[in-house]
C-alpha positions as CSV (number, residue, x, y, z in Angstrom):
1,R,-16.4,32.7,-1.7
2,D,-16.0,32.4,-5.5
3,I,-13.4,29.6,-5.8
4,Y,-12.5,30.7,-9.3
5,T,-10.9,34.1,-8.4
6,D,-7.4,34.7,-9.7
7,V,-5.9,34.1,-6.1
8,I,-7.5,30.8,-5.8
9,R,-6.5,29.8,-9.4
10,T,-2.9,30.5,-8.5
11,R,-3.2,28.2,-5.4
12,M,-4.8,25.5,-7.5
13,E,-1.8,25.1,-9.7
14,K,0.2,23.8,-6.6
15,H,-2.3,20.9,-6.2
16,I,-2.3,17.6,-8.2
17,F,-6.2,17.2,-7.7
18,N,-8.6,19.9,-8.6
19,I,-12.3,20.4,-9.1
20,F,-13.6,22.9,-11.7
21,E,-17.1,24.0,-12.6
22,S,-17.8,23.0,-16.2
23,G,-17.3,25.8,-18.6
24,R,-15.1,27.7,-16.1
25,Q,-11.8,25.7,-16.3
26,T,-8.6,27.7,-16.3
27,A,-5.1,27.0,-17.6
28,S,-4.6,25.1,-14.5
29,V,-6.2,22.1,-16.1
30,K,-3.5,21.9,-18.8
31,K,-0.8,22.5,-16.3
32,T,-2.1,19.7,-14.2
33,N,-1.7,17.4,-17.1
34,P,-4.5,15.2,-15.8
35,A,-4.5,11.5,-16.2
36,V,-8.0,11.5,-15.0
37,C,-10.7,14.1,-15.9
38,L,-14.2,12.9,-15.0
39,S,-17.4,14.8,-15.3
40,F,-20.1,14.8,-12.6
41,E,-23.2,16.9,-11.5
42,I,-24.4,18.0,-8.2
43,E,-28.0,19.2,-7.7
44,L,-28.2,22.2,-5.3
45,Y,-31.5,23.9,-4.4
46,G,-33.3,22.7,-7.6
47,R,-30.5,23.3,-10.1
48,A,-27.9,21.0,-11.4
49,Y,-24.3,22.1,-11.6
50,S,-21.6,20.4,-13.7
51,F,-18.0,19.8,-12.6
52,E,-14.8,18.3,-13.9
53,A,-12.5,16.4,-11.6
54,A,-8.9,16.7,-12.8
55,C,-6.2,14.6,-11.3
56,A,-2.6,14.6,-12.3
57,D,-0.7,11.7,-13.9
58,S,0.4,10.2,-10.6
59,D,-0.7,8.2,-7.6
60,I,-1.9,10.3,-4.7
61,L,-1.9,10.4,-1.0
62,L,-4.9,10.7,1.3
63,K,-4.1,14.3,2.1
64,D,-4.3,15.2,-1.7
65,I,-8.1,14.6,-1.5
66,V,-8.6,17.4,1.0
67,H,-8.1,20.2,-1.6
68,P,-10.8,19.1,-4.1
69,A,-13.2,18.3,-1.1
70,C,-12.7,22.0,0.1
71,Q,-13.3,23.3,-3.4
72,I,-16.6,21.5,-3.6
73,S,-17.5,22.4,-0.1
74,D,-16.9,26.1,-0.7
75,F,-19.0,26.0,-3.8
76,I,-21.9,24.3,-1.9
77,V,-21.5,26.8,1.0
78,G,-21.7,29.7,-1.5
79,K,-24.9,28.3,-2.9
80,A,-26.3,27.8,0.6
81,I,-25.6,31.4,1.5
82,E,-27.3,32.6,-1.6
83,H,-30.4,30.2,-0.9
84,Q,-30.6,31.5,2.7
85,K,-30.7,35.0,1.6
86,R,-33.3,34.3,-1.1
87,I,-35.7,32.6,1.4
88,G,-35.3,35.4,3.9
89,H,-33.1,33.8,6.5
90,P,-29.7,35.1,5.7
91,V,-26.5,33.7,7.3
92,S,-25.5,35.7,10.3
93,C,-21.9,34.4,10.6
94,S,-19.3,37.1,10.2
95,A,-15.6,37.7,10.9
96,G,-14.9,38.3,14.7
97,C,-17.6,35.9,15.9
98,M,-15.7,33.0,17.4
99,A,-18.6,31.2,19.1
100,C,-18.1,28.0,17.1
101,C,-14.4,28.1,17.6
102,K,-14.9,26.5,21.0
103,Y,-17.0,23.6,19.7
104,A,-15.6,20.2,19.2
105,I,-13.9,20.2,15.8
106,T,-13.4,16.7,14.3
107,V,-11.5,16.0,11.1
108,S,-11.2,13.0,8.7
109,L,-7.8,11.1,8.4
110,A,-7.0,12.9,5.1
111,E,-7.6,16.3,6.9
112,A,-5.5,15.2,9.8
113,F,-2.6,14.4,7.5
114,A,-3.0,17.6,5.6
115,I,-3.1,19.6,8.9
116,Q,0.0,17.8,10.2
117,D,1.8,18.8,7.0
118,M,0.6,22.3,7.3
119,I,2.0,22.5,10.9
120,N,5.4,21.1,9.9
121,G,5.6,23.7,7.2
122,L,5.2,26.7,9.5
123,S,8.1,28.8,10.7
124,G,9.8,28.1,14.0
125,S,7.9,30.4,16.4
126,N,4.5,29.8,14.6
127,K,5.0,26.1,14.6
128,Q,5.9,26.0,18.3
129,S,2.9,28.2,19.2
130,I,0.4,25.9,17.5
131,Q,2.0,22.8,18.8
132,K,2.0,24.2,22.4
133,K,-1.7,25.0,22.1
134,M,-2.5,21.6,20.7
135,T,-0.5,19.9,23.4
136,R,-2.2,21.8,26.1
137,A,-5.7,21.1,24.7
138,G,-4.8,17.5,24.1
139,E,-3.6,17.1,27.8
140,K,-6.9,18.7,29.0
141,I,-8.9,16.2,26.9
142,L,-6.9,13.2,28.0
143,K,-7.2,14.1,31.7
144,S,-11.0,13.9,31.4
145,C,-10.3,10.2,31.0
146,I,-13.3,9.6,28.8
147,W,-12.2,11.2,25.4
148,R,-11.9,7.8,23.7
149,A,-15.4,6.8,24.7
150,K,-16.7,10.3,23.6
151,A,-14.7,10.2,20.3
152,A,-16.3,6.8,19.6
153,Q,-19.7,8.3,20.0
154,V,-18.9,10.8,17.2
155,Q,-18.1,7.9,14.8
156,D,-21.1,5.8,15.8
157,A,-23.5,8.6,16.6
158,G,-26.8,7.2,15.5
159,A,-28.6,9.1,18.3
160,S,-28.8,12.8,18.6
161,S,-28.7,12.5,22.3
162,Q,-25.2,11.2,22.1
163,L,-24.1,14.1,20.0
164,V,-25.6,16.5,22.5
165,E,-23.9,14.9,25.4
166,F,-20.6,14.9,23.5
167,S,-20.9,18.5,22.6
168,R,-21.8,19.5,26.2
169,W,-18.7,17.5,27.5
170,Y,-16.3,19.3,25.1
171,S,-17.8,22.8,25.6
172,A,-17.4,22.3,29.4
173,M,-13.7,22.2,28.9
174,D,-13.7,25.8,27.3
175,L,-11.1,24.9,24.7
176,A,-10.6,27.4,22.0
177,C,-9.4,26.2,18.5
178,P,-5.6,26.2,18.5
179,W,-5.7,28.3,15.3
180,L,-7.7,31.1,16.9
181,E,-5.8,34.4,17.5
182,K,-7.6,37.7,18.5
183,K,-10.9,36.3,17.6
184,L,-9.8,35.4,14.0
185,C,-8.7,32.0,12.5
186,T,-5.0,32.2,11.5
187,E,-5.5,29.4,9.0
188,Y,-8.8,30.3,7.6
189,S,-8.1,29.1,4.0
190,G,-7.0,25.7,5.4
191,R,-9.7,25.4,8.0
192,P,-11.4,22.0,8.4
193,L,-14.6,21.1,6.5
194,V,-16.7,21.0,9.5
195,C,-15.8,24.7,10.1
196,R,-16.6,25.6,6.5
197,E,-19.9,23.8,6.7
198,F,-21.1,25.3,10.0
199,L,-23.4,28.3,9.4
200,V,-26.3,29.8,11.4
201,S,-29.2,32.0,10.3
202,S,-30.2,33.0,13.9
203,V,-29.0,36.1,15.6
204,P,-25.3,35.8,16.9
205,D,-26.4,35.9,20.5
206,R,-28.0,32.6,20.2
207,C,-24.6,30.9,19.6
208,S,-23.5,31.9,23.2
209,A,-23.1,29.0,25.6
210,K,-25.3,31.2,27.9
211,A,-28.2,31.5,25.4
212,S,-31.6,30.5,26.7
213,Y,-32.6,29.0,23.4
214,G,-30.8,27.4,20.6
215,R,-29.3,28.7,17.3
216,T,-30.7,27.9,13.8
217,V,-28.1,25.9,12.0
218,V,-28.2,26.0,8.2
219,D,-28.8,22.5,6.6
220,F,-26.7,21.7,3.6
221,P,-27.8,19.4,0.7
222,I,-24.6,17.6,1.1
223,S,-21.7,17.5,3.7
224,M,-18.3,17.2,2.2
225,A,-17.0,16.5,5.8
226,E,-18.9,13.3,5.8
227,V,-18.1,12.5,2.3
228,L,-14.4,12.8,2.9
229,M,-14.6,10.6,6.0
230,S,-16.4,7.9,4.0
231,V,-13.9,8.2,1.1
232,C,-11.0,7.6,3.5
233,A,-12.7,4.7,5.2
234,E,-13.3,3.0,1.7
235,L,-9.8,3.6,0.4
236,T,-8.1,2.3,3.6
237,H,-10.6,-0.4,4.3
238,T,-11.1,0.9,7.8
239,S,-14.0,2.3,9.7
240,P,-14.8,6.1,9.5
241,V,-12.6,7.9,11.8
242,A,-13.4,11.4,13.4
243,I,-10.3,12.9,15.0
244,L,-10.6,15.7,17.5
245,L,-8.5,18.7,16.1
246,P,-6.2,19.1,19.3
247,L,-5.4,15.4,19.0
248,V,-4.3,15.4,15.4
249,Q,-0.5,15.1,16.0
250,A,-1.0,12.2,18.3
251,E,-3.4,10.4,16.0
252,C,-1.3,10.9,12.9
253,E,1.5,8.9,14.7
254,D,-1.0,6.0,15.3
255,Y,-2.0,6.1,11.6
256,S,1.5,6.8,10.2
257,D,1.3,3.7,7.9
258,L,-1.7,5.3,6.0
259,Q,-0.1,8.7,5.9
260,T,2.4,7.5,3.3
261,M,0.1,5.1,1.4
262,Y,-0.4,5.9,-2.2
263,F,-3.7,5.3,-4.1
264,D,-4.5,5.1,-7.9
265,S,-5.7,8.6,-9.0
266,R,-8.6,7.3,-11.1
267,Q,-10.0,5.1,-8.3
268,V,-9.8,7.9,-5.9
269,T,-11.6,10.2,-8.3
270,E,-14.3,7.7,-9.0
271,I,-14.9,6.9,-5.3
272,L,-15.1,10.6,-4.4
273,I,-17.7,11.3,-7.1
274,E,-19.7,8.2,-6.3
275,T,-19.6,9.0,-2.6
276,I,-20.8,12.5,-3.2
277,H,-23.9,11.2,-5.0
278,Q,-24.5,8.6,-2.4
279,H,-24.5,11.2,0.4
280,Q,-26.7,13.6,-1.4
281,Q,-29.2,10.8,-2.1
282,R,-29.3,9.8,1.5
283,L,-29.7,13.4,2.8
284,A,-32.3,14.1,0.3
285,A,-34.3,11.1,1.4
286,A,-34.0,12.1,5.0
287,T,-35.0,15.7,4.4
288,P,-38.7,16.5,4.5
289,V,-40.1,18.2,1.3
290,C,-40.9,21.9,1.9
291,C,-41.1,25.1,0.0
């Protein structure tokens, strides 16, 4: 989960917007030729970490924000795993466990556009396979006749009871993630933020739908899934949108005008950093103080 390995560094060079931990920048920063390079800090588990947000000298699309959001998310997840181990409640998630791959997976507009691009870039047979899975799942959701009302509850979910009802409704359809093959994610490096940020410290058996008592979900000091949703809403002057993964292709058509809209790189970088701080402060205020 070290986002600064040689493999990830190579991938970074393909993106025009990157996040680097201060003091660990690579040659990618120079290759990016950033017009914007802003510093910021995030406090995680009692320690402050410094970062640099480097954005290329060009306007950017919503989908371009997904990569830096995932970089920060992976860093936070890594620190959360270390913290859970330190306090004696290690994360129990491991390869081959696909319990959460049947949960309702929601993505922001930016992620939806990035996923659509990823699908379009697949080879013929792989593209057709993913599209068929998403179409079948989408049809099953639409046949329920209540998916729009349920999706609205995700956006406005102020009550935990609504989220529980939504989760039960989705789980009852027994829909596996379109990317799931032989109990493994075929697009693990490009998985949505909500997938990256869902970890449990309870035994794996508790994640089963048949479990008699619930799982213990790891709390994060900040959710980049929520951050990215808020950033998209502010940039596009719309309400926060949570899109069910199987409906990404259909929803991208509805928001096609936003898919090709360009944004000033400095404005995007500043909004991203400010939103991270706002969400961290909100979560910190809502989290009871404990040892």
